[in-house]
N, CA, C and O of each residue as an XYZ file, in Angstrom:
180
protein
N      28.699    -30.829    -24.090
C      27.669    -30.566    -23.102
C      26.638    -29.607    -23.712
O      26.993    -28.588    -24.303
N      25.396    -29.945    -23.559
C      24.322    -29.132    -24.134
C      24.082    -27.885    -23.287
O      24.245    -27.894    -22.066
N      23.691    -26.817    -23.973
C      23.322    -25.574    -23.294
C      21.897    -25.246    -23.707
O      21.465    -25.571    -24.813
N      21.183    -24.603    -22.812
C      19.804    -24.237    -23.071
C      19.676    -22.722    -23.171
O      20.313    -21.979    -22.424
N      18.841    -22.280    -24.108
C      18.625    -20.867    -24.350
C      17.136    -20.587    -24.425
O      16.330    -21.484    -24.676
N      16.786    -19.341    -24.207
C      15.416    -18.879    -24.382
C      15.365    -18.120    -25.698
O      16.183    -17.231    -25.933
N      14.420    -18.458    -26.552
C      14.310    -17.785    -27.839
C      12.989    -17.030    -27.907
O      11.936    -17.545    -27.530
N      13.071    -15.813    -28.392
C      11.898    -14.962    -28.554
C      11.015    -15.539    -29.656
O      11.491    -15.786    -30.764
N       9.746    -15.754    -29.366
C       8.815    -16.297    -30.359
C       8.461    -15.274    -31.432
O       7.931    -15.644    -32.480
N       8.740    -14.007    -31.195
C       8.392    -12.968    -32.157
C       9.499    -12.769    -33.194
O       9.228    -12.756    -34.394
N      10.742    -12.615    -32.736
C      11.823    -12.295    -33.675
C      12.904    -13.380    -33.778
O      13.740    -13.326    -34.680
N      12.897    -14.361    -32.868
C      13.856    -15.450    -32.964
C      15.195    -15.222    -32.283
O      16.067    -16.088    -32.351
N      15.383    -14.093    -31.636
C      16.647    -13.811    -30.948
C      16.771    -14.709    -29.716
O      15.775    -14.969    -29.041
N      17.988    -15.187    -29.414
C      18.229    -16.105    -28.300
C      18.920    -15.421    -27.134
O      19.695    -14.482    -27.316
N      18.625    -15.913    -25.917
C      19.171    -15.341    -24.689
C      19.571    -16.452    -23.733
O      18.959    -17.520    -23.711
N      20.617    -16.183    -22.936
C      21.096    -17.170    -21.979
C      20.354    -17.111    -20.649
O      20.375    -18.086    -19.897
N      19.697    -15.987    -20.338
C      18.997    -15.880    -19.061
C      17.605    -15.307    -19.264
O      17.341    -14.606    -20.241
N      16.723    -15.615    -18.329
C      15.361    -15.093    -18.400
C      15.348    -13.579    -18.252
O      14.522    -12.910    -18.872
N      16.242    -13.028    -17.448
C      16.296    -11.589    -17.252
C      16.599    -10.872    -18.567
O      15.965     -9.867    -18.889
N      17.564    -11.386    -19.322
C      17.874    -10.803    -20.627
C      16.679    -10.913    -21.565
O      16.360     -9.974    -22.295
N      16.031    -12.054    -21.536
C      14.867    -12.278    -22.391
C      13.729    -11.314    -22.042
O      13.140    -10.707    -22.936
N      13.420    -11.172    -20.762
C      12.336    -10.279    -20.333
C      12.654     -8.831    -20.693
O      11.764     -8.106    -21.139
N      13.891     -8.394    -20.510
C      14.285     -7.033    -20.898
C      14.099     -6.821    -22.399
O      13.644     -5.762    -22.832
N      14.448     -7.820    -23.177
C      14.283     -7.747    -24.624
C      12.813     -7.567    -24.997
O      12.483     -6.710    -25.817
N      11.933     -8.365    -24.403
C      10.505     -8.278    -24.728
C       9.951     -6.905    -24.357
O       9.206     -6.310    -25.135
N      10.307     -6.395    -23.175
C       9.816     -5.080    -22.757
C      10.305     -3.958    -23.668
O       9.551     -3.033    -23.971
N      11.554     -4.032    -24.103
C      12.103     -2.934    -24.891
C      11.808     -3.053    -26.388
O      11.548     -2.040    -27.036
N      11.843     -4.256    -26.950
C      11.685     -4.425    -28.393
C      10.269     -4.759    -28.841
O       9.900     -4.496    -29.986
N       9.472     -5.339    -27.943
C       8.119     -5.769    -28.306
C       7.099     -5.312    -27.261
O       6.387     -6.151    -26.709
N       7.004     -4.015    -26.971
C       6.107     -3.553    -25.904
C       4.635     -3.819    -26.191
O       3.829     -3.863    -25.262
N       4.271     -3.996    -27.449
C       2.881     -4.265    -27.790
C       2.515     -5.739    -27.590
O       1.338     -6.095    -27.642
N       3.501     -6.585    -27.365
C       3.267     -8.033    -27.245
C       3.818     -8.560    -25.925
O       4.642     -9.474    -25.918
N       3.376     -7.999    -24.828
C       3.906     -8.434    -23.529
C       3.508     -9.861    -23.169
O       4.075    -10.439    -22.242
N       2.549    -10.438    -23.882
C       2.208    -11.849    -23.663
C       3.446    -12.722    -23.872
O       3.567    -13.783    -23.259
N       4.360    -12.285    -24.729
C       5.556    -13.067    -25.050
C       6.513    -13.166    -23.872
O       7.378    -14.042    -23.853
N       6.374    -12.282    -22.892
C       7.277    -12.311    -21.739
C       7.225    -13.653    -21.011
O       8.241    -14.131    -20.506
N       6.049    -14.251    -20.960
C       5.887    -15.498    -20.224
C       5.863    -16.726    -21.120
O       5.561    -17.822    -20.648
N       6.177    -16.567    -22.409
C       6.117    -17.689    -23.323
C       7.377    -17.811    -24.175
O       7.283    -17.823    -25.403
N       8.551    -17.902    -23.555
C       9.740    -18.091    -24.383
C       9.795    -19.523    -24.924
O       9.230    -20.448    -24.341
N      10.467    -19.674    -26.013
C      10.723    -21.003    -26.545
C      12.062    -21.462    -25.962
O      13.041    -20.718    -26.026
N      12.123    -22.634    -25.413
C      13.366    -23.148    -24.829
C      14.024    -24.037    -25.875
O      13.413    -24.983    -26.371
N      15.268    -23.728    -26.204
C      15.980    -24.496    -27.205
C      17.273    -25.055    -26.613
O      17.852    -24.486    -25.688
N      17.705    -26.182    -27.171
C      18.922    -26.844    -26.704
C      19.942    -26.807    -27.833
O      19.632    -27.123    -28.982
N      21.151    -26.420    -27.489
C      22.251    -26.406    -28.457
C      23.393    -27.241    -27.913
O      23.727    -27.177    -26.730
N      23.969    -28.009    -28.781
C      25.103    -28.866    -28.400
C      26.387    -28.081    -28.354
O      27.442    -28.639    -28.053
């Protein structure tokens, strides 16, 4: 069964939920808040 993840376009780190992803962008990339609304969605088998 495939699972979907959100990947940070800046550093490539993957997250299972949008909340984790948004927290990551705010804490690790505060100068690039545009990335908060532009995650890359990836599928893993």
